[in-house]
C-alpha positions in Angstrom: 0.0 51.2 8.7 -0.4 48.1 10.4 3.3 48.0 11.3 3.2 51.4 12.1 0.3 52.0 14.5 1.9 49.1 15.8 5.0 50.5 17.0 3.4 53.9 17.8 1.1 51.2 20.2 4.6 49.8 21.8 6.2 53.2 22.3 3.6 55.3 23.9 2.7 51.0 26.3 6.3 51.3 27.7 5.9 55.1 27.9 3.5 55.5 29.8 4.5 52.3 32.1 7.8 54.2 32.5 6.6 57.7 33.3 3.9 55.6 36.4 7.6 54.1 37.6 9.1 57.2 38.6 5.8 59.2 39.3 5.4 56.2 42.1 9.0 56.5 42.6 8.4 60.2 43.2 10.7 60.9 40.3 8.8 62.4 38.5 5.0 64.1 39.4 2.1 62.7 38.0 -0.7 64.0 35.4 -2.9 66.8 37.1 -6.4 66.9 35.9 -9.4 68.2 37.6 -12.4 65.9 37.8 -16.0 66.3 40.1 -18.1 63.6 40.7 -21.7 63.6 41.9 -21.0 67.3 42.2 -17.4 67.4 44.5 -14.0 66.9 43.1 -12.4 63.9 43.0 -8.5 63.4 44.7 -5.3 62.3 42.8 -7.7 61.8 40.2 -4.9 62.2 37.7 -2.4 59.6 39.7 -6.2 57.6 38.9 -6.2 57.8 35.6 -2.7 57.5 35.0 -2.5 54.3 36.5 -5.4 53.0 34.1 -4.0 54.0 31.2 -0.8 52.2 32.2 -2.0 49.2 32.6 -4.9 48.9 29.8 -1.8 49.5 27.4 0.4 47.0 29.3 -2.2 44.5 28.9 -3.0 44.9 25.3 0.3 44.9 24.7 0.1 40.7 25.8 -2.6 40.4 22.3 0.8 42.5 19.9 2.5 38.8 19.0 -1.2 37.0 17.9 -1.5 40.2 15.4 1.7 39.6 14.6 1.1 36.3 14.0 -2.0 37.1 12.0 -0.6 39.3 9.9 2.4 37.5 8.7 -0.3 34.9 7.1 -2.1 37.5 5.8 0.9 38.3 3.7 1.8 34.8 3.3 -1.5 34.3 1.8 -0.8 37.7 -0.3 2.2 37.2 -1.6 2.2 32.7 -2.2 3.6 31.3 -4.8 4.4 28.4 -5.8 8.5 27.1 -5.5 10.3 24.8 -6.6 12.1 23.7 -3.2 8.4 23.1 -1.4 7.4 21.3 -5.0 10.1 19.5 -4.4 9.7 18.4 -1.1 7.1 17.2 -1.9 7.2 15.4 -4.5 10.3 14.0 -2.7 7.5 12.1 0.1 5.1 11.7 -2.6 7.3 9.4 -4.7 9.0 7.7 -1.6 5.6 6.9 -0.5 4.4 5.6 -4.0 8.0 3.6 -3.7 7.1 2.1 -1.2 3.4 1.2 -3.6 1.3 2.4 -0.5 -1.4 3.9 -2.9 -3.6 1.4 -4.2 -6.0 2.4 -6.8 -5.3 3.2 -9.8 -8.0 5.3 -12.1 -6.1 8.9 -12.2 -9.3 11.1 -10.6 -8.9 8.7 -6.9 -4.9 8.0 -7.1 -3.8 11.7 -7.3 -7.0 12.2 -4.2 -5.3 9.3 -2.5 -2.0 10.9 -3.1 -3.0 14.8 -2.0 -4.9 13.3 1.2 -1.7 11.5 1.5 0.5 14.9 1.3 -2.5 16.2 3.5 -1.5 14.7 6.5 2.1 14.3 6.6 3.6 16.5 9.3 6.2 17.8 8.0 4.2 19.7 4.3 1.3 21.0 7.1 2.8 24.3 6.3 2.1 24.1 2.9 -0.5 25.6 1.0 -3.4 22.6 -0.6 -2.2 23.9 -3.9 1.5 23.2 -4.0 0.6 20.0 -2.5 -2.2 18.8 -5.7 0.7 19.4 -7.7 3.3 17.7 -6.3 0.1 14.4 -6.4 -0.2 15.5 -9.6 3.8 15.0 -10.2 3.7 11.7 -8.6 0.6 10.1 -10.2 2.4 10.6 -13.9 5.5 9.1 -12.3 4.1 5.7 -11.0 6.1 4.0 -13.6 8.8 5.2 -12.3 8.1 4.7 -8.9 7.1 0.8 -10.3 10.1 0.7 -12.0 12.2 1.5 -9.0 9.9 0.3 -5.8 11.9 -0.5 -2.8 11.1 -4.6 -2.8 12.6 -4.7 -6.5 15.8 -2.1 -5.8 16.2 -4.1 -2.0 16.2 -7.8 -4.0 19.2 -6.1 -6.5 20.8 -4.3 -3.8 20.4 -8.9 -2.0 21.7 -9.7 -5.4 24.5 -7.2 -6.5 25.9 -8.1 -2.6 25.7 -12.2 -3.2 27.6 -11.2 -6.3 30.4 -9.4 -4.7 31.2 -12.1 -1.6 31.3 -14.9 -5.0 33.5 -12.4 -6.4 35.5 -11.5 -2.8 35.3 -16.2 -2.6 36.9 -16.5 -5.6 39.7 -13.9 -4.8 41.1 -15.2 -1.8 40.7 -18.7 -4.2 43.1 -17.0 -6.7 45.3 -16.1 -3.6 45.8 -18.7 -2.4 46.4 -20.5 -5.7 49.3 -18.1 -7.0 50.5 -18.9 -3.8 50.7 -22.4 -4.1 52.3 -22.1 -7.4 54.5 -20.3 -6.6 55.5 -22.1 -4.0 55.5 -25.4 -6.4 57.5 -23.7 -9.0 60.0 -22.8 -6.5 60.2 -26.3 -5.8 61.1 -27.6 -9.0 63.5 -25.1 -8.9 65.8 -26.6 -6.9 64.9 -29.9 -7.8 66.5 -29.1 -10.8 69.0 -27.0 -9.1 69.3 -30.2 -7.7 69.5 -33.1 -10.1 71.8 -30.7 -12.1 74.2 -31.1 -9.0 73.5 -34.8 -8.8 73.8 -35.0 -12.9 77.1 -33.1 -12.9 79.0 -35.0 -10.3 77.7 -38.0 -12.0 80.0 -36.6 -14.9 82.8 -35.7 -13.1 82.6 -39.2 -11.4 82.6 -40.9 -14.8 85.7 -39.0 -16.2 87.6 -39.9 -13.5 86.9 -44.1 -13.1 87.3 -43.5 -17.6 90.4 -41.9 -16.4 91.2 -44.7 -13.4 90.3 -48.3 -15.3 92.5 -47.9 -18.0 94.9 -47.9 -15.7 94.1 -50.8 -13.9 93.5 -53.5 -16.6 90.1 -53.8 -16.3 87.5 -53.4 -19.1 83.9 -52.0 -18.2 80.5 -52.7 -18.7 78.5 -49.3 -18.2 74.6 -49.6 -18.3 72.9 -46.3 -18.3 69.1 -46.1 -17.4 67.4 -42.9 -19.4 64.7 -42.0 -17.2 67.7 -42.2 -14.4 68.4 -39.4 -13.2 71.5 -41.8 -10.7 73.1 -44.3 -14.1 75.1 -46.8 -12.5 77.9 -48.8 -13.8 77.0 -52.0 -13.2 79.5 -54.2 -14.2 83.7 -54.6 -14.4 84.9 -57.5 -16.1 88.8 -58.7 -16.2 90.3 -57.2 -19.4 91.7 -59.6 -21.9 96.0 -60.3 -21.5 97.1 -59.0 -24.9 
């Protein structure tokens, strides 16, 4: 009924304002009424009455927004019920403060009262009901041990330690990659050296075979001393072969 009355009053004010403007511009006639003052008729009393009613109705319209806000507040107070989203929002705020070690009271009554005062002074929770803030404060007191375990300072130390370990692992991986590249280079180098040694040994064997074929024809006896630790085995002494 209050909403209906506000709508009717607003429509009446608009109708009076429209009629008065049309009458002022000659598009409509003024209200006709007979008024006597001290026994004499008042000329154009209807016009004055219409203008006065219009000013009064338009002036009262400026009070409609405040009345609307009061009605909304009354409706929200009558239909109030604790919502999980509001409770979660308030609990998130107070639990974050608890993790930052903001609260110092130890007893249950003082701890809940301290958390409730913090929630009431928080700018983001000014529109929430006191009973909802009280529920969030009690929940925060119950989970205070969890807030102590996961305090911001402890989490910061853990993150710093993990970052250091990560840097050490990255440094170890870089050194490991460097060692792998060096090992690959050395393997390639050893392979090339072994290949060159095999080529040199093959050439030396071919040279021996050629010398063994040539020296009997020259009437020479060869004496070959071989060093097992060296690659290049050398003919060190050639002696004349005794005549038959």
